[in-house]
C-alpha positions as CSV (number, residue, x, y, z in Angstrom):
1,M,18.0,49.5,13.2
2,T,14.7,47.4,12.8
3,Y,15.6,46.4,9.4
4,F,19.2,45.2,10.6
5,I,17.9,43.3,13.4
6,G,15.2,41.6,11.0
7,H,17.9,40.6,8.7
8,L,19.7,38.9,11.5
9,H,17.1,36.0,11.9
10,P,18.4,33.7,9.2
11,L,21.8,33.9,11.4
12,L,19.9,33.7,15.0
13,V,17.6,31.1,13.9
14,H,20.2,28.3,13.4
15,L,21.5,28.7,16.9
16,P,18.6,27.6,19.1
17,I,18.1,24.7,16.6
18,G,21.5,23.5,17.4
19,I,21.5,24.0,21.3
20,L,18.1,22.5,21.7
21,L,19.1,19.4,19.8
22,F,22.2,19.4,21.7
23,G,20.1,19.3,24.9
24,I,17.8,16.3,23.7
25,L,21.0,14.5,22.9
26,M,22.5,14.9,26.2
27,M,18.9,13.6,27.9
28,L,19.2,10.4,25.5
29,Y,23.0,9.9,26.7
30,Q,22.1,10.5,30.4
31,Q,19.2,7.9,30.0
32,L,21.5,5.3,28.4
33,T,24.6,5.7,30.5
34,A,23.0,6.8,34.0
35,K,25.4,9.7,34.3
36,D,24.0,12.9,36.0
37,L,23.8,15.5,33.3
38,N,21.3,17.4,34.6
39,D,23.1,20.7,35.1
40,A,24.3,20.6,31.5
41,I,21.1,19.7,30.2
42,S,19.5,22.5,32.2
43,L,21.9,25.0,30.8
44,A,21.3,23.8,27.3
45,F,17.7,24.2,27.4
46,L,18.0,27.7,29.1
47,V,20.5,29.1,26.3
48,G,18.3,27.6,23.6
49,A,15.2,29.0,25.0
50,I,16.8,32.6,25.0
51,S,18.0,32.1,21.6
52,A,14.8,31.0,20.3
53,L,13.2,34.0,21.8
54,L,15.8,36.5,20.2
55,A,15.2,34.4,16.9
56,C,11.5,35.1,17.2
57,I,12.0,38.8,17.8
58,A,14.1,39.2,14.8
59,G,11.6,37.0,12.7
60,W,8.7,39.0,13.8
61,L,10.7,42.3,12.7
62,L,11.7,40.5,9.1
63,A,8.0,39.8,8.5
64,Q,7.2,43.3,8.7
65,S,8.6,43.7,5.4
66,G,5.6,42.4,3.7
67,E,7.7,40.3,1.2
68,Y,6.5,37.0,2.6
69,D,3.0,34.9,2.4
70,D,1.0,36.0,5.4
71,V,-0.6,32.7,6.0
72,L,3.0,30.7,5.9
73,I,4.6,33.6,8.1
74,Q,1.9,33.1,10.7
75,K,2.4,29.1,11.0
76,H,6.0,29.6,11.1
77,Q,5.7,32.6,13.6
78,W,3.3,30.6,16.2
79,T,5.3,27.4,16.1
80,G,8.3,29.2,16.6
81,I,7.0,30.9,19.6
82,A,5.6,27.7,20.9
83,T,9.2,26.4,20.4
84,A,10.6,29.1,22.5
85,V,7.8,28.5,25.5
86,I,8.4,24.8,25.4
87,S,12.1,25.4,25.8
88,F,11.7,27.8,28.7
89,A,9.1,25.2,30.2
90,I,11.7,22.4,30.0
91,Y,14.1,24.3,31.8
92,F,11.8,25.2,34.7
93,L,9.5,22.1,35.1
94,Q,12.2,19.2,35.1
95,R,9.5,16.7,36.4
96,F,7.8,16.7,32.9
97,R,10.9,17.2,30.8
98,W,10.6,13.9,28.6
99,V,7.0,14.6,27.6
100,M,7.9,18.3,26.8
101,V,11.1,17.1,25.0
102,S,8.9,15.0,22.8
103,I,6.8,17.9,22.0
104,L,9.9,20.2,21.3
105,A,11.3,17.7,18.8
106,I,8.0,17.8,16.9
107,L,7.7,21.6,17.1
108,L,11.4,21.8,15.7
109,T,10.6,19.8,12.8
110,I,7.3,21.7,12.0
111,T,8.9,25.2,12.6
112,G,11.9,24.2,10.4
113,H,9.7,22.9,7.6
114,F,7.8,26.1,7.5
115,G,11.1,28.0,7.5
116,A,12.4,26.1,4.7
117,T,9.2,26.6,2.8
118,I,9.4,30.4,3.0
119,T,13.1,30.5,2.1
120,H,13.1,27.8,-0.6
121,G,9.7,27.4,-1.7
122,E,7.0,24.6,-1.2
123,H,8.2,21.0,-1.8
124,Y,11.8,21.8,-1.3
125,I,12.6,18.5,0.0
126,F,10.6,16.2,-2.1
127,R,10.6,18.3,-5.1
128,S,9.4,16.5,-8.0
129,T,11.0,16.6,-11.7
130,I,9.6,18.9,-14.4
131,D,7.1,17.4,-16.8
132,T,8.3,18.6,-20.2
133,A,5.2,16.7,-21.8
134,A,7.5,15.7,-24.7
135,T,6.2,13.9,-27.8
136,T,8.4,11.8,-29.7
137,V,8.3,11.1,-33.2
138,D,10.5,8.5,-35.1
139,S,12.1,8.9,-38.7
140,N,9.2,7.0,-40.1
141,D,6.3,9.0,-38.8
142,T,5.2,12.0,-41.0
143,T,2.6,13.7,-38.8
144,H,4.9,16.4,-37.4
145,N,4.3,19.9,-38.8
146,F,7.2,22.0,-38.5
147,I,10.0,20.2,-40.0
148,D,10.9,19.2,-43.5
149,T,12.6,15.9,-43.1
150,T,13.0,15.4,-47.1
151,Q,16.5,17.1,-46.6
152,F,17.7,13.9,-44.5
153,S,18.9,10.6,-46.0
154,K,16.8,7.7,-45.3
155,K,19.8,6.2,-43.7
156,D,19.9,8.9,-41.0
157,T,18.5,7.7,-37.5
158,F,16.7,10.6,-36.0
159,K,13.6,11.5,-34.0
160,I,11.9,14.7,-33.4
161,V,10.8,15.7,-30.0
162,K,8.2,18.2,-29.5
163,Y,8.2,20.1,-26.1
164,N,7.3,23.0,-24.3
165,I,10.2,25.4,-24.1
166,Y,9.1,27.2,-20.8
167,Q,8.3,23.7,-19.0
168,A,11.6,22.2,-20.2
169,E,13.9,25.1,-19.8
170,I,12.5,28.1,-18.3
171,L,10.7,26.8,-15.4
172,P,13.5,24.9,-13.8
173,I,15.7,27.8,-14.1
174,L,13.3,30.0,-12.1
175,K,12.6,27.3,-9.6
176,S,16.3,26.9,-8.8
177,N,17.4,30.4,-9.0
178,C,14.4,33.0,-8.3
179,Y,11.6,31.2,-6.1
180,N,13.5,31.9,-2.9
181,C,12.5,35.5,-3.2
182,H,9.9,35.6,-5.9
183,A,7.4,33.1,-5.2
184,A,4.2,32.3,-3.0
185,S,6.2,32.3,0.1
186,K,8.1,35.3,-0.5
187,Q,7.4,38.2,-3.0
188,K,10.4,40.8,-2.8
189,E,9.4,44.1,-4.7
190,G,5.8,42.5,-5.0
191,L,7.1,40.1,-7.8
192,R,6.3,36.5,-8.1
193,L,7.8,34.2,-10.8
194,D,5.9,31.0,-10.0
195,T,3.0,31.1,-12.5
196,E,2.4,32.6,-15.6
197,S,-0.1,35.2,-14.6
198,F,2.3,36.7,-12.0
199,I,5.2,36.7,-14.4
200,K,3.1,38.7,-16.8
201,K,1.7,41.0,-14.1
202,G,5.3,41.8,-13.0
203,S,6.4,43.5,-10.0
204,K,4.7,46.6,-8.0
205,N,6.8,49.0,-10.2
206,S,7.0,47.6,-13.7
207,L,6.6,44.9,-16.1
208,V,9.4,42.3,-16.0
209,L,8.6,40.6,-19.5
210,I,7.9,42.1,-22.8
211,A,7.4,39.3,-25.2
212,G,10.1,39.8,-28.3
213,D,12.0,42.1,-26.5
214,P,14.6,40.7,-24.1
215,V,16.6,44.0,-23.6
216,N,13.7,45.8,-22.1
217,S,12.5,42.7,-20.1
218,L,13.8,42.9,-16.7
219,L,13.7,39.1,-16.2
220,Y,16.5,39.0,-18.7
221,S,18.2,42.5,-18.5
222,S,18.8,42.3,-14.7
223,L,20.9,39.2,-15.4
224,V,23.5,40.9,-17.6
225,L,24.1,43.9,-15.4
226,P,27.5,44.0,-13.8
227,I,27.3,41.9,-10.6
228,E,28.0,45.0,-8.5
229,D,24.9,46.7,-9.7
230,E,22.2,46.6,-7.1
231,K,19.8,45.8,-9.7
232,H,21.7,42.7,-10.7
233,M,19.8,39.5,-10.2
234,P,20.4,37.2,-8.5
235,P,22.1,39.5,-6.0
236,K,25.9,39.2,-5.4
237,G,26.5,36.5,-3.0
238,K,23.9,34.1,-4.3
239,H,24.3,31.7,-6.9
240,Q,24.5,32.9,-10.3
241,L,22.9,31.8,-13.3
242,T,25.2,30.2,-16.0
243,P,25.7,31.8,-19.4
244,K,23.6,28.8,-20.9
245,E,20.9,29.7,-18.7
246,I,21.1,33.3,-19.5
247,Q,20.9,32.5,-23.1
248,S,17.9,30.3,-22.6
249,I,15.9,33.1,-20.8
250,R,17.0,35.5,-23.7
251,K,15.9,33.2,-26.6
252,W,12.7,32.3,-25.0
253,I,11.7,35.9,-24.6
254,Q,13.2,36.8,-28.0
255,Y,10.9,34.2,-29.6
256,G,7.7,35.4,-28.0
257,A,7.7,34.3,-24.4
258,S,5.0,31.6,-24.9
259,F,3.9,29.5,-22.0
260,K,2.2,27.1,-24.1
261,T,3.9,26.6,-27.6
262,K,5.6,23.3,-28.4
263,V,8.6,23.6,-30.8
264,D,10.0,20.5,-32.9
265,T,13.7,19.4,-32.0
266,I,15.3,17.1,-34.4
267,Y,17.7,14.6,-32.7
268,F,20.2,12.5,-34.9
269,K,21.8,9.5,-33.3
270,N,24.9,11.5,-32.3
271,G,23.1,14.6,-31.0
272,I,20.7,17.6,-31.7
273,A,20.6,18.6,-35.3
274,S,18.2,21.6,-35.1
275,Q,15.6,23.6,-33.3
276,P,13.0,25.3,-35.5
277,S,10.3,27.0,-33.9
278,T,6.5,27.1,-34.6
279,Q,6.8,30.8,-35.6
280,S,7.9,31.4,-39.4
281,D,9.9,34.7,-38.6
282,L,12.4,33.0,-36.2
283,I,15.4,33.5,-38.4
284,S,14.8,37.2,-39.0
285,K,14.0,37.9,-35.4
286,E,17.5,36.3,-34.5
287,K,19.3,38.2,-37.1
288,K,17.5,41.6,-35.7
289,Y,18.4,41.0,-32.0
290,D,21.8,39.2,-32.3
291,N,23.8,42.6,-32.3
292,T,22.0,44.2,-29.4
293,F,22.2,41.0,-27.1
294,K,25.9,40.5,-27.7
295,Q,26.2,44.1,-26.6
296,V,24.2,43.6,-23.4
297,Q,24.9,39.8,-22.3
298,N,27.5,39.5,-19.4
299,N,28.1,43.3,-19.5
300,Q,30.4,42.7,-22.6
301,L,29.8,44.5,-25.7
302,A,30.4,42.6,-29.2
303,T,34.0,41.6,-30.1
304,P,34.8,44.5,-32.8
305,Q,35.7,41.9,-35.5
306,A,33.9,43.6,-38.5
307,S,36.0,46.5,-38.3
308,L,39.1,44.5,-38.4
309,I,38.6,43.0,-41.8
310,S,40.0,46.2,-43.2
311,I,43.2,46.0,-41.2
312,K,46.0,43.7,-42.2
313,N,46.1,40.7,-39.8
314,P,49.4,41.1,-37.6
315,D,52.1,38.7,-36.8
316,S,51.3,36.3,-34.2
317,V,52.7,36.8,-30.7
318,S,56.0,34.5,-29.9
319,S,55.8,31.9,-27.3
320,T,58.3,33.7,-25.3
321,V,55.9,36.7,-24.9
322,L,53.1,34.5,-24.3
323,N,54.9,32.9,-21.4
324,L,55.7,36.3,-20.0
325,F,52.1,37.2,-19.9
326,Q,51.1,33.9,-18.5
327,Q,53.8,34.5,-15.5
328,K,52.2,37.4,-14.7
329,K,48.7,35.9,-14.6
330,I,47.4,38.1,-17.6
331,I,45.0,36.1,-19.8
332,L,45.6,36.5,-23.4
333,S,42.7,35.1,-25.5
334,P,42.5,35.1,-29.2
335,I,39.5,37.0,-30.7
336,T,38.9,34.6,-33.5
337,S,40.7,31.5,-34.6
338,E,41.5,32.8,-38.2
339,S,43.4,35.6,-36.9
340,N,46.0,36.8,-34.5
341,W,44.0,39.8,-32.8
342,L,44.1,39.3,-28.9
343,M,42.1,40.3,-25.8
344,A,44.1,40.8,-22.7
345,N,42.3,40.3,-19.4
346,F,44.0,41.6,-15.9
347,V,41.4,39.8,-13.6
348,N,44.0,37.4,-12.2
349,A,47.0,39.8,-12.3
350,V,46.8,40.9,-8.6
351,P,48.1,42.7,-6.9
352,F,48.0,45.3,-9.6
353,E,51.3,46.6,-10.8
354,K,51.8,49.2,-13.3
355,S,54.9,47.4,-14.7
356,N,52.4,44.7,-16.2
357,L,50.8,47.4,-18.2
358,L,54.1,48.2,-20.0
359,L,53.9,44.5,-21.2
360,L,51.2,45.5,-23.4
361,K,53.8,47.3,-25.7
362,Q,54.7,43.8,-26.7
363,I,51.3,43.2,-28.2
364,D,50.4,46.5,-29.2
365,Q,49.7,45.4,-32.9
366,Q,47.5,42.5,-31.8
367,L,45.6,43.8,-28.9
368,V,42.3,45.0,-29.6
369,T,40.1,44.4,-26.5
370,L,41.6,45.2,-22.8
371,K,39.9,44.4,-19.7
372,L,41.0,46.1,-16.3
373,T,38.0,45.7,-14.4
374,N,38.2,46.1,-10.6
375,L,41.7,47.2,-10.3
376,P,43.4,50.4,-8.9
377,V,44.2,51.8,-12.4
378,K,44.8,55.5,-12.3
379,D,45.1,58.3,-14.7
380,E,49.1,57.8,-15.1
381,D,48.3,54.4,-16.1
382,I,45.8,55.2,-18.9
383,K,48.9,57.0,-20.7
384,I,50.4,53.7,-21.5
385,I,47.1,52.6,-22.6
386,A,46.8,55.5,-25.1
387,G,49.7,53.9,-27.0
388,L,48.0,50.9,-28.1
389,P,47.1,51.8,-31.9
390,N,44.5,48.8,-32.6
391,L,42.7,48.9,-29.2
392,Q,39.0,48.9,-30.1
393,K,37.3,47.8,-26.5
394,L,38.4,49.0,-23.2
395,N,36.7,47.8,-19.8
396,L,37.8,50.2,-16.8
397,E,34.9,49.4,-14.6
398,N,35.3,50.3,-11.0
399,T,38.9,51.8,-11.5
400,A,40.2,54.8,-9.9
401,I,40.3,57.0,-13.1
402,T,38.9,60.6,-13.6
403,N,38.2,62.7,-16.5
404,L,41.9,63.3,-17.3
405,S,42.1,59.6,-18.4
406,L,39.5,60.4,-21.0
407,E,41.7,63.0,-22.4
408,Y,44.3,60.6,-23.0
409,L,41.9,58.0,-24.4
410,Q,41.3,60.8,-27.3
411,Q,44.5,59.4,-28.7
412,L,43.3,55.8,-29.5
413,P,42.4,56.0,-33.2
414,R,40.2,52.6,-33.2
415,L,38.4,52.8,-29.8
416,Q,34.9,51.8,-30.3
417,T,33.4,50.8,-26.8
418,L,34.4,52.1,-23.4
419,N,33.0,50.8,-20.2
420,L,33.4,53.4,-17.5
421,Y,30.8,51.8,-14.9
422,G,31.6,52.8,-11.4
423,T,34.3,55.2,-12.0
424,N,34.5,58.9,-10.9
425,I,33.7,60.3,-14.7
426,T,31.5,63.4,-15.0
427,D,29.8,65.5,-17.7
428,E,33.3,67.2,-18.2
429,G,34.7,63.9,-19.1
430,L,32.0,62.9,-21.5
431,T,32.8,66.0,-23.6
432,K,36.5,64.7,-24.0
433,L,35.2,61.6,-25.9
434,I,33.6,63.9,-28.5
435,Q,37.0,63.7,-30.2
436,C,37.1,59.8,-30.4
437,K,35.8,59.5,-33.9
438,S,35.4,55.7,-33.9
439,L,33.6,55.5,-30.7
440,T,30.0,53.7,-31.0
441,A,29.1,52.9,-27.2
442,V,29.9,54.2,-23.8
443,Y,28.9,52.4,-20.5
444,V,28.4,55.3,-17.8
445,W,26.5,53.4,-15.1
446,R,27.2,54.6,-11.6
447,T,29.2,57.5,-12.7
448,N,28.9,61.1,-11.7
449,T,27.4,62.1,-15.4
450,T,24.0,63.8,-15.4
451,E,21.1,63.3,-17.8
452,E,21.9,67.0,-19.1
453,G,25.5,66.1,-19.7
454,I,24.4,63.1,-21.6
455,K,22.0,65.0,-23.7
456,K,24.6,67.4,-24.6
457,F,27.0,64.6,-25.7
458,K,24.3,63.1,-27.9
459,K,23.6,66.3,-29.7
460,T,27.0,66.1,-30.8
461,R,27.5,62.5,-31.4
462,P,24.2,61.2,-31.9
463,S,25.3,57.9,-33.4
464,V,27.3,56.9,-30.1
465,K,25.1,54.7,-27.7
466,I,25.2,55.7,-24.0
467,E,24.3,53.1,-21.6
468,T,23.3,54.3,-18.2
469,G,21.9,51.1,-16.9
470,D,18.2,52.6,-16.4
471,F,16.1,50.1,-18.4
472,K,12.7,51.6,-19.4
473,F,9.8,49.3,-19.5
474,Q,6.6,49.6,-21.7
475,V,3.3,49.0,-20.2
476,K,0.7,46.9,-22.6
């Protein structure tokens, strides 16, 4: 109950601000028009004072979580209490109302400033731009160290910018998306992301950054969990990072997570040509990690293109069929521009209708990826899916399927990756997947499977990756 009341503070705190400001405006209006508004003004300050008191109580309970900076909390707390006291005084001591209203206006400003700092971080209003410390080298300069410019024609117009990736790309992302909860003013889970030392220190439970290993770095891995997962960051309901921002964090960690190293970037007249790094082994690292990251990012496993090479490219789907899917709001997307393989996504096809699944029979030769996330799909519906001969990737997150569905899925000869996140699958269901000879990866986050059941499955099918969502962190 205490936890619940404390988290009402952000909601309650806006009520006294609005009411008290309205009371001040009525006093100004009364002064200008000579109209008698004393009763309304008194009522406004009384209600404002009471709501300010309630906001103080909720704020005090919220502060007990220990996630906020003690010094800043005390400043916000005492100015908030002073605001409530002055509000009551304005109601009871009408003779000194104008003097106290002036004090109240100052207190509201200061208290609001401290509150905004706690919520949004320091310098929220007058935040300065990031200094990227970029150094530009034109095409006639030969002092740069990392890029061989002999490969370019003398006619090429280019410049080389040397900049710090952390300062230029990562820090702005952290400031915009993470400082609200993980900076000096507030440290959820004991984690701060506002300085190099705190990022390397990690949270109270684990490290969040392992240089060269994004998959085991919580700073990256929490971004690509399903948004419904309680470990997903930023939490559901808050502004989410763009795919480009997630990619920037992944690459920064992958390349060593340096806070100081600068890299060279070539800019031709019409755009960026390349972005080498000071590290000589970047190309080999990129190749080493690409397959892993494609499997994790955005909770989507890599598109199963490689195994399609040996299969004859199917005929293209007719415009009539494409229009039919479009009418049903089922998204059809090509897997590659060079082939007719398709992905079908039912995310917009709501309310869900079983008859829509029957349409898949018209593209059964072309369909290799099917997404039915967050839909009321049942075991009977999986019978239809089991008749898709070339299906390789199937997303069934947060559906109503049971172990029976996995028995039907045994019939899929090319099924490689299966996402069962948030379903009622148990260890018994896992055993049914043993018969899926093409299977390479299964997501079982938030299912009813157990560690023992997963171990048994792995003994029989050691090559299949079972993803449970429990990231393990190495202590250095």
